[in-house]
C-alpha positions as CSV (number, residue, x, y, z in Angstrom):
1,M,130.7,-82.0,-30.7
2,Y,130.4,-83.9,-27.4
3,R,130.9,-87.6,-26.4
4,V,128.2,-89.0,-24.2
5,D,129.1,-91.4,-21.3
6,A,126.4,-94.0,-21.6
7,S,126.5,-94.9,-17.9
8,T,126.5,-91.5,-16.4
9,G,125.1,-89.2,-19.2
10,A,128.1,-86.9,-18.8
11,L,129.1,-84.9,-21.8
12,T,132.8,-84.5,-22.7
13,P,133.7,-81.9,-25.4
14,V,135.4,-83.6,-28.4
15,Q,135.7,-80.7,-30.9
16,Q,134.4,-77.2,-31.7
17,V,133.7,-76.6,-35.3
18,A,134.1,-72.9,-36.4
19,G,131.4,-71.2,-38.4
20,A,127.8,-70.5,-38.3
21,S,125.4,-72.5,-36.1
22,P,123.4,-75.0,-38.2
23,V,119.7,-75.2,-38.3
24,W,119.6,-78.9,-39.2
25,I,122.2,-81.7,-38.8
26,A,121.9,-85.2,-40.3
27,V,124.2,-88.1,-39.9
28,A,124.4,-90.7,-42.7
29,P,123.2,-94.2,-42.0
30,S,126.8,-95.5,-42.2
31,R,127.6,-92.9,-39.4
32,R,130.7,-91.9,-41.5
33,F,129.3,-88.5,-42.6
34,L,127.6,-85.6,-41.1
35,N,125.6,-82.8,-43.1
36,A,124.9,-79.5,-41.6
37,G,122.4,-77.0,-43.1
38,Y,122.5,-73.3,-42.5
39,S,120.1,-70.4,-43.0
40,L,121.6,-67.0,-42.5
41,E,120.2,-63.5,-43.0
42,D,121.8,-61.5,-45.7
43,G,121.1,-57.7,-45.7
44,E,121.0,-57.6,-49.5
45,T,119.1,-60.7,-50.5
46,G,117.3,-61.9,-47.5
47,R,118.0,-65.5,-46.6
48,V,121.2,-67.3,-47.8
49,G,122.1,-70.8,-46.9
50,A,124.5,-73.7,-47.4
51,V,125.0,-77.3,-46.7
52,D,128.4,-78.4,-45.3
53,A,129.6,-82.1,-45.5
54,F,131.9,-83.5,-42.9
55,A,133.6,-86.9,-42.5
56,I,133.3,-88.4,-39.0
57,D,136.5,-90.0,-37.7
58,P,135.3,-93.4,-36.2
59,G,138.1,-93.5,-33.7
60,T,137.8,-90.0,-32.2
61,G,134.4,-88.7,-33.4
62,T,136.0,-85.5,-34.8
63,L,134.8,-84.0,-38.0
64,D,136.9,-83.3,-41.0
65,F,135.3,-80.7,-43.4
66,L,134.7,-82.0,-46.9
67,N,132.8,-79.4,-48.9
68,R,130.1,-76.7,-48.9
69,V,127.2,-76.3,-51.4
70,S,125.5,-73.0,-51.6
71,L,121.6,-72.9,-51.5
72,H,121.6,-69.9,-53.9
73,D,119.7,-67.1,-52.1
74,S,117.6,-69.5,-50.0
75,G,117.9,-70.6,-46.5
76,C,117.9,-74.3,-45.2
77,A,114.5,-75.2,-43.7
78,H,115.2,-79.0,-43.2
79,L,117.7,-81.6,-44.5
80,A,117.7,-85.4,-44.5
81,V,120.1,-88.1,-45.7
82,A,118.6,-90.8,-48.0
83,P,118.4,-94.3,-46.5
84,D,121.3,-95.5,-48.7
85,G,123.4,-92.5,-47.6
86,R,124.1,-91.4,-51.2
87,H,122.0,-88.3,-51.3
88,V,121.1,-85.3,-49.1
89,V,117.7,-83.8,-49.6
90,V,117.2,-80.1,-48.6
91,A,114.0,-78.1,-48.2
92,N,114.5,-74.3,-48.7
93,Y,112.5,-71.4,-47.6
């Protein structure tokens, strides 16, 4: 995660989140939550995936892990947050 200086465009590191690299990231309209979708290769079953949910600290911009939902033997192709922020929709391979 980086903070962007609006006047210069400079990036300042805020936080490094451990784990796999997400293929999709979506922020809720409230800007209080971030969802990250993963699509990984598994040697036994092919693609596997998950969606992680994080709370965004409004003061620092850091992420706090909330939970993970498995995509059950399917990779994440896309994800989006509903306009009301109450649902995350995931398209699988």
